[in-house]
C-alpha positions in Angstrom: 6.3 40.6 -38.3 4.4 43.8 -38.7 4.0 45.0 -42.2 5.4 48.3 -43.1 2.7 50.9 -44.0 2.0 51.2 -47.7 3.3 54.4 -49.2 0.5 55.7 -51.4 1.3 56.4 -55.0 4.3 54.1 -55.3 3.2 50.5 -55.4 -0.5 51.3 -55.5 -1.8 52.8 -58.8 -5.0 54.3 -57.5 -5.1 57.7 -55.8 -8.6 57.4 -54.5 -7.7 57.3 -50.9 -5.5 60.4 -51.1 -8.1 62.3 -53.1 -10.8 61.5 -50.6 -8.6 62.7 -47.8 -7.8 66.0 -49.5 -11.5 66.6 -50.2 -12.5 65.5 -46.6 -10.1 68.0 -45.1 -11.8 70.8 -47.0 -15.5 69.9 -46.9 -17.9 71.9 -49.1 -14.9 73.3 -51.1 -14.8 72.1 -54.7 -11.5 70.9 -56.3 -10.6 70.0 -59.9 -8.0 67.5 -61.0 -5.3 70.1 -61.5 -5.6 71.4 -57.9 -5.5 67.9 -56.5 -2.5 67.0 -58.7 -0.7 70.2 -57.4 -1.4 69.2 -53.7 -0.1 65.6 -54.4 2.9 67.2 -56.2 2.3 65.2 -59.4 2.8 66.8 -62.8 3.1 63.8 -65.2 0.3 63.1 -67.6 -0.2 59.5 -66.5 -0.8 60.5 -62.9 -3.2 63.3 -63.9 -5.2 60.9 -66.0 -5.3 58.5 -63.1 -6.7 61.3 -60.9 -9.4 62.2 -63.4 -10.4 58.5 -63.5 -10.4 58.1 -59.7 -12.5 61.2 -59.2 -15.2 59.8 -61.5 -15.1 56.4 -59.6 -15.5 58.1 -56.2 -18.4 60.2 -57.6 -20.0 57.0 -59.0 -19.7 55.4 -55.5 -21.4 58.5 -54.1 -18.5 59.1 -51.8 -18.0 62.6 -53.4 -20.3 64.8 -55.5 -19.6 66.6 -58.8 -20.8 70.1 -57.8 -20.1 71.6 -61.3 -18.4 70.1 -64.4 -15.0 68.8 -63.4 -15.2 70.0 -59.8 -15.8 67.7 -56.8 -16.4 68.0 -53.1 -17.3 66.1 -50.0 -20.4 67.2 -48.1 -19.6 68.4 -44.6 -22.2 66.2 -43.1 -20.3 63.1 -44.0 -17.2 64.4 -42.4 -16.1 63.0 -39.0 -13.8 65.4 -37.1 -12.8 64.5 -33.5 -10.5 65.6 -30.8 -8.6 63.0 -28.9 -5.1 61.6 -28.0 -2.6 59.5 -29.8 -1.6 56.2 -28.3 1.6 54.8 -29.8 2.6 51.2 -29.4 6.2 50.1 -29.1 5.9 48.6 -32.6 5.5 52.0 -34.2 1.8 51.6 -34.8 -0.6 54.2 -33.4 -4.3 54.5 -32.3 -6.5 57.5 -32.0 -8.3 57.5 -28.7 -11.5 59.6 -28.3 -14.3 59.4 -25.7 -16.9 60.0 -28.4 -15.8 56.9 -30.3 -16.7 53.4 -29.1 -13.3 51.9 -30.2 -9.8 53.2 -30.6 -9.1 53.9 -34.3 -6.0 52.7 -36.1 -3.7 55.5 -37.5 -1.4 54.5 -40.3 2.1 55.7 -39.8 1.9 58.0 -42.8 -1.2 59.7 -41.3 0.4 60.6 -38.0 1.7 63.9 -39.5 4.3 64.3 -36.7 2.0 63.5 -33.8 3.7 61.7 -30.9 2.5 59.5 -28.1 0.0 61.2 -25.8 -0.4 64.3 -28.0 -3.9 65.9 -28.1 -4.9 66.1 -31.7 -7.7 66.9 -34.1 -8.2 64.0 -36.5 -10.7 62.8 -39.0 -12.0 59.3 -39.2 -12.8 57.6 -42.4 -13.8 54.1 -43.5 -11.3 52.1 -45.5 -13.2 50.5 -48.3 -10.9 47.5 -48.4 -11.1 46.4 -44.8 -14.3 48.2 -43.7 -12.4 49.1 -40.5 -12.2 52.8 -39.8 -8.8 54.6 -39.9 -7.8 58.1 -38.8 -5.6 60.8 -40.0 -4.1 63.6 -37.7 -5.1 67.0 -39.1 -3.7 69.2 -36.4 -1.6 68.8 -33.2 -3.5 70.7 -30.5 -1.1 70.1 -27.6 2.1 68.2 -27.2 2.0 65.7 -24.4 5.6 66.1 -23.8 8.4 68.4 -25.2 11.4 67.1 -23.2 13.0 63.8 -24.0 15.9 61.8 -22.6 18.3 60.1 -24.9 21.9 59.4 -26.0 23.4 62.0 -28.3 25.4 61.1 -31.4 27.5 64.2 -32.4 28.6 64.6 -36.1 30.7 67.4 -37.5 27.9 70.1 -37.7 25.0 68.6 -35.8 23.9 65.9 -33.4 21.1 63.4 -33.2 19.4 62.3 -29.9 18.1 58.7 -29.9 15.7 58.0 -27.0 15.2 54.8 -25.1 11.5 55.4 -25.1 9.9 52.6 -27.1 7.0 54.8 -28.1 9.2 57.5 -29.5 9.5 56.6 -33.2 12.0 59.3 -34.3 15.3 60.6 -33.3 15.7 64.4 -32.6 18.0 66.6 -34.7 20.1 69.1 -32.8 21.8 71.9 -34.7 25.5 72.6 -33.8 24.6 75.9 -32.0 22.1 74.0 -29.7 24.4 71.2 -28.5 25.5 73.1 -25.3 28.2 71.2 -23.4 27.1 67.8 -24.7 29.9 65.4 -25.7 29.4 62.5 -28.1 27.7 59.5 -26.3 26.3 61.6 -23.4 22.8 61.0 -21.9 21.0 64.4 -22.4 17.7 66.0 -21.8 16.6 67.6 -25.1 13.7 70.0 -25.7 11.6 69.7 -28.9 11.5 73.1 -30.6 10.2 72.7 -34.1 9.3 70.1 -36.7 9.2 71.5 -40.2 6.7 69.9 -42.5 9.3 68.4 -44.8 11.7 67.2 -42.1 12.0 63.6 -41.1 13.0 64.5 -37.6 12.0 67.2 -35.2 14.5 69.9 -34.2 15.6 70.3 -30.6 18.1 71.8 -28.2 20.1 70.2 -25.4 19.0 71.7 -22.1 20.8 69.4 -19.7 23.7 66.9 -19.8 22.9 64.0 -17.4 26.1 62.0 -17.7 27.5 58.9 -19.4 25.2 56.0 -20.2 25.2 53.1 -17.7 26.5 55.2 -14.8 24.2 54.9 -11.8 23.5 58.5 -11.1 23.1 59.2 -14.8 20.4 56.6 -15.2 18.5 57.5 -12.0 18.5 61.2 -13.1 17.5 60.1 -16.6 14.4 58.3 -15.2 13.4 61.4 -13.3 14.0 63.7 -16.3 12.1 61.3 -18.6 8.9 61.9 -16.6 9.6 65.6 -16.0 10.0 65.0 -12.2 12.2 67.5 -10.4 15.2 66.4 -8.4 16.3 69.4 -6.4 14.2 72.0 -4.8 14.5 75.6 -6.1 16.8 77.7 -3.8 14.0 80.1 -3.0 11.7 77.2 -1.8 14.5 75.7 0.4 15.1 79.2 1.8 11.4 79.7 2.6 11.1 76.3 4.3 14.2 76.9 6.4 12.7 80.2 7.7 9.5 78.5 9.0 9.1 78.6 12.8 9.0 74.9 13.7 9.1 75.4 17.5 6.4 74.0 19.7 4.8 77.0 21.5 2.5 77.2 24.5 0.1 79.5 22.6 -0.3 76.9 19.8 -0.7 74.0 22.3 -3.5 75.9 24.0 -5.5 75.8 20.8 -5.2 72.0 20.5 -6.3 68.9 22.3 -3.3 67.9 24.4 -2.5 64.2 24.1 1.1 64.2 25.2 0.4 62.0 28.3 -1.4 59.3 26.3 0.8 56.3 25.3 1.8 56.9 21.7 4.2 55.1 19.3 5.1 54.8 15.6 5.6 51.6 13.5 7.4 52.2 10.2 9.9 50.6 7.8 13.4 50.2 9.2 14.9 52.8 6.8 12.0 55.3 7.1 13.0 59.0 7.7 9.6 60.6 7.5 7.1 59.3 10.1 3.6 60.4 8.9 1.5 58.6 11.4 1.5 57.5 15.1 -1.0 55.5 17.1 -2.1 56.2 20.7 -3.8 53.7 22.9 -5.6 53.8 26.3 -8.2 51.6 28.0 -11.3 53.5 29.1 -13.1 53.0 32.4 -16.0 51.3 30.5 -13.7 48.6 29.2 -13.6 50.1 25.6 -10.5 51.4 23.9 -9.6 54.9 22.8 -7.4 54.7 19.8 -5.9 57.8 18.3 -4.6 57.9 14.7 -2.2 60.9 14.7 -1.1 62.4 11.4 1.7 64.9 10.9 0.1 68.4 10.8 1.7 69.4 7.5 -1.0 72.1 6.7 0.1 73.9 9.9 3.4 74.6 8.3 2.5 74.6 4.6 0.1 77.5 4.1 -1.9 78.0 0.9 -0.6 80.5 -1.5 3.0 80.3 -0.5 5.8 79.2 -2.9 6.3 76.2 -0.6 2.7 75.2 -1.2 2.9 75.8 -5.0 6.0 73.5 -5.1 4.3 70.8 -3.0 1.2 71.0 -5.3 3.3 70.8 -8.5 5.1 67.7 -7.2 1.9 66.3 -5.6 3.8 63.2 -4.3 7.1 61.9 -3.1 8.8 59.6 -5.6 10.3 56.4 -4.1 13.1 55.2 -6.3 15.1 52.1 -5.4 18.0 54.0 -4.0 16.6 57.3 -2.9 13.4 59.3 -2.2 12.6 62.5 -4.1 10.4 64.2 -1.5 7.4 66.3 -2.0 8.5 68.7 0.9 12.0 70.0 1.7 13.9 67.9 4.2 13.6 70.4 7.1 9.8 69.6 7.1 9.6 66.0 5.8 12.4 64.5 8.0 12.3 66.9 10.9 9.5 69.4 11.8 6.6 67.3 10.5 8.1 63.8 11.2 6.7 62.2 14.3 10.1 61.3 15.7 10.4 59.5 19.1 10.7 61.5 22.3 9.7 64.7 20.6 6.6 66.9 20.9 4.8 67.3 17.6 1.7 69.0 16.2 -0.7 66.5 14.7 -4.1 66.3 13.0 -5.9 63.4 14.6 -8.8 61.0 14.3 -9.7 59.6 17.7 -12.0 56.6 18.0 -13.7 54.8 20.9 -13.8 51.1 19.9 -15.5 48.2 21.7 -13.6 44.9 22.2 -15.4 43.7 19.0 -13.9 46.7 17.1 -17.2 48.6 16.7 -16.7 52.4 16.5 -18.9 54.0 19.2 -17.5 57.5 19.1 -15.2 59.6 16.9 -13.5 62.9 17.2 -11.5 64.9 14.6 -9.2 67.8 15.3 -5.8 69.3 15.8 -3.7 67.8 18.7 -0.2 67.8 20.2 1.4 64.4 20.9 4.6 62.9 22.3 5.9 59.7 20.7 7.2 57.3 23.4 8.7 54.8 21.0 9.7 54.2 17.4 9.2 50.6 16.2 10.3 49.0 12.9 7.7 46.7 11.4 10.0 43.7 12.2 10.1 44.7 15.9 6.3 45.0 16.2 6.0 41.7 14.3 8.3 40.0 16.8 6.0 41.2 19.7 2.9 39.9 17.8 4.4 36.5 17.0 6.1 35.8 20.3 3.7 37.6 22.7 7.0 38.6 24.4 8.6 41.9 25.3 12.0 40.7 24.2 13.1 42.2 20.9 15.9 40.0 19.4 19.1 41.6 18.1 18.4 40.5 14.4 15.3 42.7 14.1 16.2 45.4 16.6 16.7 48.9 15.2 19.7 49.3 17.4 21.2 45.9 16.5 21.1 44.8 20.1 18.4 42.9 21.9 16.2 44.8 24.4 13.0 44.6 26.4 10.1 46.8 25.0 8.1 48.6 27.7 5.3 46.5 29.0 2.4 49.0 28.3 3.6 49.3 24.6 3.7 45.5 24.3 0.1 45.2 25.7 -1.1 48.0 23.4 0.5 46.4 20.3 -1.1 43.0 21.0 -4.5 44.6 21.6 -4.3 46.8 18.5 -3.3 43.7 16.5 -6.4 41.9 17.8 -8.7 44.8 16.9 -7.0 45.2 13.5 -7.7 41.5 12.6 -11.4 42.0 13.5 -11.6 45.1 11.3 -9.8 43.3 8.4 -12.2 40.3 8.7 -15.2 42.7 8.5 -13.7 44.4 5.5 -13.2 41.1 3.7 -16.7 39.9 4.5 -18.0 43.2 3.0 -16.3 42.3 -0.3 -12.8 44.0 0.0 -10.1 42.5 -2.1 -6.8 41.5 -0.5 -3.8 42.6 -2.5 -0.7 41.6 -0.7 1.5 41.8 -3.8 5.1 40.8 -3.3 7.4 43.8 -3.7 10.9 43.3 -5.1 13.5 45.1 -3.0 17.3 45.2 -3.4 20.2 45.1 -1.0 22.5 47.9 -2.1 26.2 48.4 -1.4 27.7 51.8 -0.6 27.9 52.6 -4.3 24.1 52.0 -4.6 24.8 48.9 -6.7 22.4 45.9 -6.2 24.2 42.9 -4.5 21.1 40.9 -3.6 17.3 40.7 -4.1 14.7 40.1 -1.4 10.9 40.3 -1.3 8.8 42.5 0.9 5.8 40.7 2.2 3.1 42.3 4.3 2.7 40.6 7.8 0.5 41.3 10.8 2.4 44.4 11.9 1.9 45.9 8.4 -1.8 45.0 8.5 -2.2 46.5 12.0 -1.0 50.0 10.7 -2.9 49.5 7.4 -6.3 48.8 9.2 -6.2 51.9 11.5 -5.1 54.1 8.6 -8.0 52.7 6.5 -10.3 53.4 9.5 -9.2 57.0 9.7 -9.4 57.6 6.0 -12.8 56.1 5.8 -14.3 57.9 8.8 -13.0 61.3 7.7 -14.5 60.8 4.2 -17.8 59.6 5.7 -18.0 62.5 8.1 -17.7 65.1 5.3 -19.5 63.0 2.6 -22.6 62.7 4.7 -22.7 66.5 5.0 -22.7 66.6 1.1 -19.8 69.1 1.1 -17.0 69.2 -1.5 -14.1 66.9 -0.6 -11.2 65.0 -2.0 -12.1 61.4 -2.2 -10.0 58.4 -3.2 -12.3 56.5 -5.6 -12.0 53.1 -7.2 -14.5 51.9 -9.9 -15.7 48.3 -10.4 -13.5 46.2 -12.7 -14.1 46.3 -16.4 -16.0 43.2 -17.6 -13.8 42.7 -20.7 -10.7 42.8 -18.6 -12.1 40.2 -16.2 -12.9 38.0 -19.2 -9.3 38.3 -20.4 -8.1 37.5 -16.9 -10.3 34.5 -16.8 -8.8 33.3 -20.2 -5.3 33.4 -18.7 -6.0 32.0 -15.3 -8.0 29.1 -16.7 -4.6 27.8 -18.0 -3.7 27.2 -14.3 -7.1 25.8 -13.4 -8.6 28.9 -11.7 -12.0 30.5 -12.4 -13.8 33.7 -11.6 -17.5 33.8 -10.8 -18.9 36.8 -12.5 -22.6 36.6 -11.5 -22.6 39.6 -9.1 -20.3 42.3 -7.6 -20.1 40.2 -4.4 -19.3 37.0 -6.3 -16.5 38.7 -8.3 -14.7 40.1 -5.2 -15.2 36.8 -3.4 -13.7 34.7 -6.3 -10.9 37.3 -6.8 -10.0 36.9 -3.1 -10.1 33.1 -3.4 -7.9 33.3 -6.5 -5.3 35.5 -4.8 -5.4 33.2 -1.8 -5.0 30.0 -3.9 -2.0 31.3 -5.9 -0.2 32.5 -2.7 3.3 31.0 -2.7 2.9 29.3 -6.1 5.2 29.9 -9.1 2.5 31.7 -10.9 1.7 34.0 -8.0 3.4 37.1 -9.3 2.0 36.7 -12.8 -1.6 36.2 -11.5 -1.3 39.0 -9.0 0.0 41.4 -11.7 -2.8 40.4 -14.2 -5.5 40.7 -11.5 -4.3 44.2 -10.6 -4.3 45.1 -14.3 -7.9 44.0 -14.6 -8.9 46.4 -11.9 -9.8 50.0 -12.5 -7.2 52.5 -11.4 -7.8 54.3 -8.1 -7.8 58.1 -8.6 -8.7 61.3 -6.7 -12.0 63.0 -7.3 -14.6 65.2 -5.8 -17.3 62.9 -7.3 -17.6 60.1 -4.8 -18.4 56.6 -6.2 -16.9 54.7 -3.3 -13.9 52.4 -3.3 -14.5 49.0 -4.9 -11.2 47.3 -3.9 -11.7 48.3 -0.2 -15.5 47.8 -0.2 -16.0 51.3 1.3 -18.8 53.7 0.4 -16.6 56.6 1.5 -12.8 56.8 1.3 -10.2 59.5 1.2 -6.4 59.9 1.8 -5.8 61.6 5.1 -2.9 59.7 6.7 0.2 60.6 4.6 0.4 64.4 4.1 4.3 64.4 4.1 4.4 62.5 0.9 0.9 63.1 -0.8 -0.6 66.4 -1.6 -4.3 65.2 -1.6 -3.9 64.4 2.1 -2.8 68.0 2.7 -6.0 69.1 0.9 -8.1 66.7 3.0 -6.6 68.2 6.2 -7.4 71.8 5.1 -10.9 70.9 4.0 -11.6 69.0 7.2 -10.5 71.9 9.4 -12.5 74.3 7.2 -15.7 72.3 7.8 -15.0 71.7 11.5 -14.8 75.5 11.8 -18.3 75.7 10.2 -17.1 76.7 6.7 -19.3 76.5 3.6 -18.7 74.0 0.9 -15.8 75.0 -1.3 -15.8 75.3 -5.1 -16.0 71.8 -6.6 -14.5 72.6 -10.0 -11.3 74.0 -8.4 -10.8 70.9 -6.3 -11.6 68.6 -9.2 -8.8 70.1 -11.2 -6.4 69.6 -8.3 -7.6 66.0 -8.0 -6.9 65.4 -11.7 -3.4 66.9 -11.3 -2.7 64.8 -8.2 -3.8 61.6 -10.0 -1.6 62.4 -13.1 1.5 63.0 -10.9 0.8 59.8 -8.9 0.8 57.8 -12.2 4.0 59.5 -13.3 5.7 58.7 -10.0 4.5 55.1 -10.2 6.1 54.8 -13.7 9.4 56.3 -12.5 9.4 53.9 -9.6 8.8 50.9 -11.9 11.6 52.1 -14.2 14.0 52.4 -11.3 13.2 48.8 -10.2 13.6 47.6 -13.9 17.0 49.4 -14.0 18.2 47.7 -10.8 17.0 44.3 -12.1 18.9 44.7 -15.3 22.0 46.0 -13.4 21.7 43.0 -11.0 21.4 40.5 -13.9 24.5 42.0 -15.6 26.6 40.3 -13.0 24.9 37.0 -13.4 25.4 36.4 -17.1 26.8 32.9 -16.8 24.1 31.6 -14.6 21.2 29.5 -15.6 17.9 30.5 -14.1 14.5 28.8 -13.7 11.7 31.1 -14.8 8.0 31.2 -15.6 6.6 32.3 -18.9 4.8 35.5 -18.0 3.7 36.7 -21.4 3.4 35.3 -25.0 3.5 37.4 -28.1 4.0 36.9 -31.8 7.6 38.0 -31.5 8.5 35.8 -28.5 8.0 34.9 -24.8 8.5 36.9 -21.7 10.1 34.9 -18.8 10.0 35.9 -15.2 12.9 34.4 -13.1 11.4 32.7 -10.0 14.1 33.5 -7.5 14.4 37.3 -8.2 11.3 38.3 -10.2 13.4 39.8 -13.0 11.6 39.6 -16.4 13.2 39.4 -19.8 12.4 38.4 -23.3 13.2 35.3 -25.4 12.8 36.1 -29.1 10.9 33.5 -31.1 13.9 32.9 -33.5 16.1 32.1 -30.4 14.1 29.0 -29.6 16.0 26.5 -31.6 14.3 23.2 -30.5 11.5 23.7 -33.1 10.0 26.3 -35.4 7.4 28.1 -33.2 4.4 30.1 -34.4 2.2 32.3 -32.2 -1.4 30.9 -31.7 -3.6 33.8 -30.6 -6.5 31.6 -29.4 -4.4 29.4 -27.2 -2.2 32.4 -26.1 0.8 30.1 -26.8 3.7 29.4 -29.2 3.1 26.2 -31.1 6.0 24.1 -32.4 5.3 23.3 -36.1 7.1 19.9 -36.0 6.5 18.7 -32.4 3.2 20.5 -31.9 4.5 21.2 -28.4 3.2 24.3 -26.7 5.0 27.1 -24.9 2.3 28.9 -22.8 1.8 31.0 -19.8 3.0 29.5 -16.6 5.3 27.0 -18.2 8.7 26.7 -16.5 11.8 27.2 -18.6 15.5 27.6 -18.0 17.1 30.8 -19.4 20.4 32.6 -19.4 21.1 36.3 -19.8 21.9 37.2 -23.4 21.9 41.0 -23.2 21.3 43.4 -20.3 20.6 46.9 -21.7 20.8 49.5 -18.9 19.7 52.4 -21.1 16.6 50.7 -22.4 16.1 48.8 -19.1 15.6 45.6 -21.0 16.7 42.0 -20.5 17.1 39.6 -23.4 17.4 35.9 -22.5 18.8 32.8 -24.2 16.3 29.9 -24.1 18.1 26.9 -22.6 15.4 24.2 -22.1 12.0 23.4 -20.6 11.7 22.3 -17.1 10.3 18.9 -17.7 
């Protein structure tokens, strides 16, 4: 159990630490004992005498100096002021994170001074004499990371309190009677932080939106979006602007573009996709090589810089894919209609056209605006059927129409040849040190009320890899084309893995008998690939995949190109999904600007846009994870009486995390719930050790569990421990 922070001046008799803090906050300013006692709000003789004594002790230790009789100060030179952010844990402990400091610094709860998770603060760092480990105290909150919170409101006679489900939010929010709005007792609300008086235990806020009753599907989905400040609807004026855009295909515009309507072109997308970002064209050239066009929706033709539509797209920066819906970056009239490369419709595209040899070597490339006509829309399953059977017959069970049909012969031949070339490109990439992450995605079968009735796993197959390889080729070649001109561009970069994280990964995977060779960059990527290959299909796959991804650096957008470690590319950008990603829209605009002979654009401006896009992408990913967790909890609610076989996916001092093998749902078994022995956490072994039996519960062990509690609001599962799987 974590110890509660010591409250100074109650159990502890000395005031030294408090005195030192007061003097440190005011360097070079002398204080006498009366002034210090007044700040500490102490007026009894005993405490004053204690202060006098402690001042003399601190001076003797040369931590402070007596500048004149009875007056003491700290020299400014010994003061350590820093700016940084607060990182709260779910256990109500906090750390001060600052680039100037080698390590994160612990902040005792009493020193937070109303700072919340993610806030930018000014703090000072001091050495604790007892432990010699530095600690920090927040002096000033420079910027709140977030001012809007989602929670359940508890309404009393004259006020209300909002309790959030956010584990890192350590306080509830007080709402005065006149700021309750239409909220009813027990509603899920969005509340805005307005003030936090110095003496108040809780901040003051006002209800700005009622989201509904807890546990209701729409309420919880809207709560996830509101929690991350993600919009749901488009403002009326943006919708109106989008609806007025001329989306017709005109002769004048076609004349300005390369006309590729006669070339065989088709799309391959998920079954339920509505926005088709990309299409592939294929033709055999007279010299026996292949011309392959990667055609991308020409979003920047419709979304012009400086318009309210562009501002909205930039602010959103990405579409958010929740389990039961998509929150698009662009209004539907563009995302699903005008820009979407729908079958049997002429569309404006921005293309990368390549001449490839039968060995998949790129001989020539061309970039520019085009017009295309898509001859066919395939689902991944349909294209996969062609690749696996080498036949043109699409069976009813995978067909988009639900009935069997024969695919046109030229498209079948093109699909098979593209698959062949994609496999060569993939092999080359792997040989160069790319890492193959085919992480299993959890998907849900939903009924009409959007409730989960089943779980299935999405696994990447050859058809997915086919599209992936040609998108990677286009992204790489566009980035290379501009990068070699040394002009400002939006790159997708990915740094090498952090060594400490790799060592941690090695510690965990060694429990399963795997190792990582850390001699060189090549050896690391090779052994990571071998690892991912070895765990494929095994019970520990999901755990190892997850931990391996966590050991990697995060891919981000930047104008500073450092290459992409995971893909083993020196140049890489995002060019192929402008309907759902704003950086791709920027890449299109910049590419056209440079094709027109434009000068290099301002790097600082674009770096700021890159940082915003990376931040929004991270928020969207969190919201998506939360929606999956919510669905998992909802699904498990209906399976409370069932025993499940799971794998221990995490071990902590308060219990074990168990991931159910058949549906990847993860929950917690508290240590006190395991009745077969008295277990204690052993940090070195990363395991729970039975004090009587000496038996271990460690990562990868199989155990049977049952649902104890499924909390939809907190998106948490608690399990009963049934037994080990012997």
